[in-house]
C-alpha atoms as one frame of an Amber mdcrd trajectory, in Angstrom:
protein
 -37.738  -2.929  -1.191 -39.957  -0.106  -2.530 -37.372   1.275  -4.963 -36.991
  -2.047  -6.734 -40.740  -2.543  -6.887 -41.227   0.850  -8.524 -38.541   0.185
 -11.101 -40.088  -3.170 -11.915 -43.271  -1.234 -12.684 -41.323   1.276 -14.780
 -39.348  -1.393 -16.645 -41.441  -1.401 -19.861 -41.239   2.389 -20.097 -37.502
   2.547 -19.389 -36.899  -0.299 -21.843 -38.776   1.666 -24.493 -36.475   4.654
 -24.000 -33.454   2.359 -24.190 -34.552   0.756 -27.451 -35.213   4.186 -28.957
 -31.727   5.387 -28.007 -30.255   2.146 -29.309 -31.974   2.543 -32.674 -30.675
   6.112 -33.030 -27.039   6.082 -31.845 -24.892   9.195 -32.072 -21.147   9.755
 -31.794 -18.986  11.891 -29.542 -20.379  15.410 -29.032 -22.957  15.093 -31.836
 -25.543  13.524 -29.499 -28.149  16.102 -30.478 -31.206  13.835 -30.800 -30.308
  11.889 -27.657 -29.698  15.002 -25.562 -32.897  16.644 -26.778 -34.928  13.553
 -25.887 -33.254  13.329 -22.471 -34.062  16.987 -21.756 -37.651  16.527 -22.920
 -38.205  13.556 -20.629 -36.612  15.295 -17.640 -38.962  18.246 -18.058 -41.909
  15.861 -18.370 -40.891  14.219 -15.082 -41.015  17.584 -13.332 -37.292  18.172
 -12.793 -36.785  21.555 -11.114 -34.118  22.655 -13.604 -32.946  21.278 -16.947
 -29.902  22.842 -18.626 -28.761  21.826 -22.093 -25.470  22.448 -23.878 -23.200
  21.896 -20.870 -19.763  20.819 -22.070 -21.004  21.444 -25.632 -23.869  18.926
 -25.661 -24.392  17.578 -22.150 -27.597  17.852 -20.142 -27.791  18.638 -16.423
 -30.995  18.295 -14.392 -31.736  19.323 -10.813 -34.265  17.565  -8.572 -34.724
  18.980  -5.092 -35.682  16.767  -2.167 -38.542  17.201   0.256 -36.260  19.355
   2.403 -32.803  20.923   2.276 -31.564  21.318   5.825 -27.864  20.558   5.205
 -27.248  22.000   1.714 -26.128  18.601   0.405 -25.650  18.050  -3.358 -25.033
  14.610  -4.869 -24.540  14.031  -8.603 -25.288  10.948 -10.701 -23.727  10.632
 -14.153 -24.574   8.659 -17.310 -22.912   8.699 -20.734 -24.895   9.126 -23.958
 -22.558   8.499 -26.923 -22.188   5.429 -29.144 -19.337   3.856 -31.152 -18.346
   3.724 -34.854 -19.155   0.004 -35.163 -21.547  -1.819 -37.502 -24.114  -3.735
 -35.445 -24.741  -7.457 -36.013 -27.181  -8.205 -33.157 -30.219  -8.620 -35.413
 -32.369  -7.012 -32.712 -35.700  -5.503 -33.722 -34.433  -2.177 -32.369 -30.972
  -2.462 -33.992 -29.179   0.672 -35.075 -30.729   2.517 -37.985 -27.537   4.530
 -38.482 -25.020   2.758 -40.729 -21.679   2.155 -39.065 -22.754   3.430 -35.625
 -24.093   1.428 -32.680 -24.438   1.424 -28.911 -21.780  -1.232 -28.380 -20.913
  -0.172 -24.819 -24.347   0.096 -23.205 -24.523   3.860 -22.861 -28.116   3.622
 -24.059 -28.781   1.516 -20.965 -26.899   3.880 -18.656 -28.838   6.890 -19.947
 -32.166   5.093 -19.653 -31.496   3.873 -16.115 -30.589   7.392 -14.994 -33.763
   8.690 -16.622 -35.695   6.056 -14.689 -33.993   7.161 -11.481 -34.852  10.774
 -12.337 -38.518   9.930 -12.797 -38.615   8.103  -9.456 -36.766  10.874  -7.592
 -39.068  13.537  -9.061 -42.089  11.501  -7.951 -40.942  10.722  -4.423 -38.416
  13.444  -3.424 -37.668  11.366  -0.348 -34.296  12.946   0.387 -32.834  15.958
   2.164 -30.794  17.916  -0.366 -30.360  18.288  -4.116 -29.822  15.606  -6.745
 -27.942  16.656  -9.881 -28.302  14.313 -12.857 -25.500  14.578 -15.418 -25.958
  13.220 -18.961 -22.572  13.377 -20.627 -21.477  13.305 -24.279 -18.220  12.020
 -25.778 -17.093   9.456 -23.227 -15.724   7.137 -25.889 -13.753   9.776 -27.743
 -13.384  13.425 -26.900 -13.281  13.639 -23.088 -16.827  14.887 -22.610 -16.428
  14.477 -18.866 -13.540  16.935 -18.887 -15.500  19.311 -21.124 -18.375  19.373
 -18.636 -16.023  19.952 -15.691 -14.291  22.768 -17.588 -17.709  24.253 -18.350
 -18.253  24.733 -14.624 -20.241  21.578 -13.837 -18.993  21.312 -10.261 -19.131
  24.996  -9.345 -22.346  25.911 -11.168 -24.328  23.182  -9.436 -22.354  22.997
  -6.185 -21.701  19.280  -6.546 -20.155  17.595  -3.498 -20.069  13.919  -4.583
 -20.221  12.019  -7.889 -21.485   8.481  -8.551 -21.782   6.458 -11.770 -22.130
   2.892 -12.990 -21.135   0.888 -16.042 -22.505  -2.438 -17.199 -20.063  -5.355
 -17.302 -20.461  -8.518 -19.392 -19.434 -11.646 -17.510 -20.854 -10.424 -14.208
 -24.305 -11.942 -13.461 -27.195  -9.686 -14.441 -28.138  -7.281 -11.682 -25.083
  -8.011  -9.533 -22.559  -5.326  -8.555 -18.765  -5.176  -8.304 -16.545  -2.363
  -7.055 -13.123  -1.695  -5.579 -11.489   1.133  -3.688  -8.729   3.017  -5.527
  -7.951   2.621  -9.208 -10.780   0.795 -10.970 -10.181   1.968 -14.562  -6.846
   2.801 -16.139  -5.149   5.922 -17.376  -5.107   5.594 -21.163  -2.281   7.324
 -23.051  -1.397   7.110 -26.756   1.772   7.400 -28.782   3.033   7.792 -32.315
   6.726   7.126 -32.962   8.161   7.903 -36.393  11.495   6.204 -37.064  13.406
   7.705 -39.973  16.272   5.906 -41.685  17.737   5.898 -45.172  15.734   3.886
 -47.669  17.014   1.968 -50.639  17.066  -1.320 -52.507  16.433  -4.419 -50.437
  19.331  -6.147 -52.210  21.799  -3.586 -50.838  21.002  -3.163 -47.125  24.556
  -1.994 -46.495  23.698   1.231 -48.302  20.632   1.820 -46.114  19.738   2.622
 -42.520  16.839   0.256 -41.972  13.969   1.694 -39.879  12.095  -1.642 -40.076
  14.850  -3.377 -38.149  14.826  -0.531 -35.631  11.046  -0.787 -35.318  11.216
  -4.528 -34.693  13.768  -4.075 -31.927  11.850  -1.149 -30.467   8.615  -3.146
 -30.235  10.498  -5.792 -28.254  12.313  -3.214 -26.116   9.070  -1.425 -25.182
   7.815  -4.587 -23.505  10.590  -4.151 -20.946   8.830  -1.035 -19.671   6.395
  -3.238 -17.767   8.414  -6.442 -17.391  11.559  -4.836 -15.988  10.549  -1.453
 -14.593   7.370  -2.051 -12.603   6.896  -3.831  -9.307   5.228  -7.151 -10.247
   2.319  -6.168  -7.992   1.705  -2.995 -10.004  -0.253  -2.935 -13.257   0.733
  -1.485 -16.595   0.221  -2.265 -20.265   2.262  -1.145 -23.271   0.767  -2.219
 -26.601   2.127  -1.383 -30.038  -1.015  -1.729 -32.129   0.033  -0.456 -35.551
   3.236  -0.670 -37.617   3.150   1.279 -40.886   5.981   1.818 -43.358   6.380
   4.468 -46.023   6.644   1.744 -48.680   4.545  -1.322 -49.427   6.934  -2.759
 -51.990   8.625  -6.154 -51.614  12.075  -4.908 -52.598  12.411  -1.482 -50.975
  13.752  -0.696 -47.539  11.499   2.224 -46.533  12.532   5.643 -45.379  10.144
   5.699 -42.405   8.248   3.424 -40.059   5.455   4.672 -37.779   4.504   2.837
 -34.596   1.214   3.594 -32.865  -0.110   2.269 -29.605  -1.224   2.794 -26.047
   0.239   2.884 -22.536  -2.088   2.143 -19.616  -1.665   2.234 -15.849  -3.650
   2.248 -12.611  -1.472   4.584 -10.563  -0.321   8.157 -11.194   3.262   7.344
 -10.203   3.363   4.336 -12.523   1.966   6.515 -15.289   4.790   9.029 -14.851
   7.425   6.292 -14.739   6.175   4.585 -17.906   6.142   7.851 -19.824   9.690
   8.729 -18.725  11.075   5.289 -19.559   9.179   5.222 -22.861  11.050   8.292
 -24.081  14.374   6.873 -22.868  13.908   3.469 -24.528  12.844   4.995 -27.853
  15.728   7.462 -27.885  18.378   4.897 -26.912  17.151   2.250 -29.357  17.040
   4.764 -32.185  20.543   6.024 -31.388  21.960   2.499 -31.210  20.592   1.668
 -34.675  21.311   5.019 -36.287  17.741   6.108 -37.037  15.918   9.285 -36.140
  12.978   9.111 -33.759  10.122  11.607 -33.416   7.807  10.900 -30.477   4.254
  12.178 -30.041   3.161  10.949 -26.596  -0.314  12.109 -25.580  -1.866  11.690
 -22.170  -5.503  10.603 -22.295  -7.995   9.958 -19.524  -6.436   9.731 -16.042
  -6.886   6.810 -13.667 -10.465   6.426 -12.419  -9.932   6.411  -8.654 -12.716
   5.402  -6.272 -12.520   7.342  -3.014 -12.466   5.285   0.176 -15.617   6.514
   1.935 -17.588   6.859  -1.293 -16.712   3.287  -2.258 -18.099   2.051   1.043
 -21.302   4.058   0.535 -21.721   2.747  -3.027 -21.165  -0.840  -1.895 -23.694
  -0.495   0.911 -26.418   0.651  -1.491 -25.503  -2.098  -3.974 -25.767  -4.675
  -1.198 -29.226  -3.385  -0.289 -30.331  -3.711  -3.917 -28.721  -7.018  -4.882
 -28.174  -8.785  -1.553 -24.407  -8.913  -1.999 -21.618  -7.020  -3.745 -18.077
  -7.899  -4.795 -15.900  -5.248  -3.123 -12.625  -6.629  -4.502 -13.412  -6.470
  -8.201 -10.351  -6.594 -10.453  -9.697  -3.259 -12.161 -10.068  -2.878 -15.912
  -7.286  -1.468 -18.091  -9.795   0.401 -20.257 -10.068   4.170 -19.817 -13.035
   6.164 -18.493 -13.466   9.932 -18.424 -15.626   9.866 -15.294 -12.104  10.071
 -13.859 -12.159  13.851 -14.384 -15.246  14.179 -12.205 -13.676  12.022  -9.511
 -10.582  14.231  -9.633 -12.778  17.239  -8.860 -14.918  15.729  -6.082 -15.105
  12.493  -4.053 -17.195   9.686  -5.465 -17.238   6.154  -6.814 -17.768   4.123
  -9.967 -19.398   0.689  -9.835 -19.932  -2.189 -12.276 -23.409  -3.638 -12.936
 -23.652  -7.168 -14.314 -24.766  -7.593 -17.929 -24.670 -11.388 -17.848 -23.323
 -13.679 -20.534 -23.374 -11.127 -23.346 -20.839 -10.263 -26.014 -18.057  -8.084
 -24.674 -18.128  -4.303 -24.734 -17.210  -2.716 -28.091 -18.156  -5.911 -29.961
 -20.625  -5.673 -32.879 -22.810  -8.376 -31.277 -22.987  -6.648 -27.871 -26.336
  -5.542 -26.458 -27.331  -4.169 -23.072 -29.489  -6.583 -21.048 -32.768  -4.842
 -20.204 -33.352  -7.116 -17.223 -30.501  -5.254 -15.448 -32.490  -1.998 -15.520
 -34.354  -2.333 -12.183 -31.140  -3.044 -10.263 -29.178  -0.267 -11.937 -31.902
   2.348 -11.573 -32.455   1.279  -7.955 -28.771   1.779  -7.170 -28.712   5.224
  -8.792 -31.777   6.452  -6.931 -30.608   4.674  -3.801 -27.332   6.617  -3.789
 -29.284   9.894  -3.571 -31.534   8.632  -0.783 -28.674   7.039   1.158 -26.300
   9.995   0.923 -29.055  12.537   1.700 -31.543  10.712   3.924 -34.810  12.533
   4.561 -35.245  11.201   8.071
């Protein structure tokens, strides 16, 4: 198909952008070099509008089609930020910034959307307006929410949102999607248990918060095992246990538990939070310790809308020949969820082949996936706003 042929021609150029972004990774909202380069390229392509500083450091571009008879506006989104990880790929274009790398493929997402932008600006074979959204702070900081709160939807009149994310383990260039929850709500907690410290040889004189913490870690597992329907998904993980003493012979005064609660349904999310507070309070009371809870809601569930999922799958099928429409959801979080809360849309996975997993220091985006990903992005604009 013509789109794929054009992106095969553009592959060396798009790959060059990707390697440049990979060599110069930036964190959170401080994506200043990346955003500036994105804006420069968009202007070079002939985008009709390029706006910088949206949601602090995001970039939004507008490309108008050959006609606009129905006032349709479709948005495509890519993330730009990297992770605080030391790279071990050994690639010639490896990160030049110590302790920071593109370990999630956002360099690939940004480059594929730039490739789609160049193609759309060249061809303009659609009836409506394409809005290209380059977002900061997906990994940490809710850049998607910041852009929505900065008027992204209203300022550009966006009616639908689409995005993709690469997925190791899925064959390169293949697509997978599902209707409904595809990425999890990701909440965090800190629980400080306070007892009465003392000498380890005289536990009868103490109120031991370590014992309470051990029982609480076990009790929290019941939130999923004995509160959720077995066909519903949830994860409670205590990931850090820290005491106020590191001595071998002191029962500490405090123990802090830190972790995450994840779910794929808003009702399940509410239930887990309610039961979390109840289990912590009751366990602490039973063992005579104080409990201070800091429970923070993070990104909401990423929910693919029914019609939009069908549209996204149809374009993916045209690009790749087939698409998995029953992909298992991931329990990782994704702040594209905020955009999908504001307007209908869909989020799809693009195969990255047999690579290291996301967020691993040996991970690298597979450049051979670029033509398929860029074709799908541009194809969503042409399919949702056909010129004919």
